[in-house]
C-alpha positions in Angstrom: -15.5 -3.4 -49.1 -18.1 -6.1 -48.5 -16.5 -8.8 -50.6 -15.8 -11.0 -47.5 -14.6 -10.4 -44.0 -11.1 -11.7 -44.8 -10.8 -9.6 -47.9 -12.1 -6.5 -46.1 -9.6 -7.0 -43.3 -6.8 -7.4 -45.8 -7.8 -4.2 -47.5 -8.0 -2.3 -44.1 -4.5 -3.7 -43.2 -3.2 -2.5 -46.5 -4.5 1.0 -45.9 -2.9 1.0 -42.4 0.4 -0.1 -43.9 0.3 2.8 -46.4 -0.3 5.2 -43.5 2.6 3.8 -41.5 4.9 4.0 -44.5 3.8 7.6 -45.2 4.5 8.5 -41.5 8.0 7.2 -42.1 8.4 9.7 -45.0 8.1 7.2 -47.8 5.7 7.1 -50.7 3.6 4.0 -51.1 0.5 2.9 -53.1 -2.1 0.3 -52.1 -2.9 -1.5 -55.4 -5.3 -3.8 -53.6 -5.7 -7.0 -55.7 -4.5 -5.3 -58.9 -1.0 -6.9 -59.0 -0.6 -6.0 -62.7 -0.7 -2.3 -61.6 1.7 -3.0 -58.8 4.2 -4.6 -61.2 3.8 -1.8 -63.7 3.9 1.2 -61.3 5.9 0.1 -58.3 9.4 -1.3 -57.4 8.4 -3.2 -54.3 5.5 -5.5 -53.6 4.4 -6.3 -50.0 2.2 -9.3 -49.8 -0.6 -9.6 -47.2 0.7 -12.9 -45.8 3.2 -15.6 -46.4 1.1 -17.8 -48.6 0.1 -14.9 -50.9 3.7 -13.8 -50.9 5.0 -17.2 -52.0 2.4 -17.3 -54.8 3.3 -13.8 -56.0 7.0 -14.6 -55.8 6.7 -17.9 -57.8 4.5 -16.3 -60.4 6.6 -13.2 -61.0 10.0 -14.9 -60.6 9.6 -18.2 -62.3 7.0 -17.4 -64.9 7.4 -13.7 -65.4 11.2 -13.5 -65.2 11.0 -11.0 -62.3 13.6 -10.4 -59.7 13.0 -11.2 -56.0 15.2 -10.0 -53.1 13.4 -11.9 -50.4 10.8 -11.3 -47.8 11.3 -9.2 -44.7 9.7 -11.0 -41.8 9.5 -10.4 -38.0 9.9 -6.7 -38.6 8.4 -6.0 -35.1 11.3 -7.9 -33.4 13.6 -5.0 -34.0 16.0 -7.2 -36.0 16.3 -7.7 -39.7 15.5 -11.1 -41.1 15.0 -11.7 -44.8 13.4 -15.0 -46.0 14.7 -16.2 -49.3 13.9 -19.0 -51.7 16.3 -21.9 -52.1 15.3 -21.9 -55.8 16.2 -18.2 -56.2 19.8 -18.8 -57.2 21.4 -15.8 -55.6 21.3 -14.1 -52.2 22.9 -10.8 -53.2 19.4 -9.1 -53.4 18.5 -10.4 -49.9 21.7 -9.0 -48.5 20.9 -5.6 -50.1 17.4 -5.7 -48.7 18.6 -6.6 -45.3 21.2 -3.7 -45.4 18.5 -1.2 -46.5 16.1 -2.4 -43.7 18.8 -2.3 -41.1 19.3 1.4 -41.8 15.6 2.0 -41.1 15.0 -0.2 -38.0 18.6 -0.9 -36.9 19.7 -4.4 -36.6 22.1 -6.7 -34.8 
């Protein structure tokens, strides 16, 4: 901590998210800024905000040949909404992500 107020807040939010995920019975790791560790060790990356998420998506998908299923947004509305990229080419992953999320939060 102490890098900058914005970075400190993002790190705190990441820790809170890990706690919430653990409370739901899932395992999660907060890799902080070490995206190379997240790519190597994890199967899902949650970005701190939309701009970062878009940069991560474009870097991993278009440069690194990664696979993206979309971004879950508006989780707190009690409905499942998955944002996708028009450049992604396929929506099957987004449908799978939406189906998985709907079993957790319900959806209409």
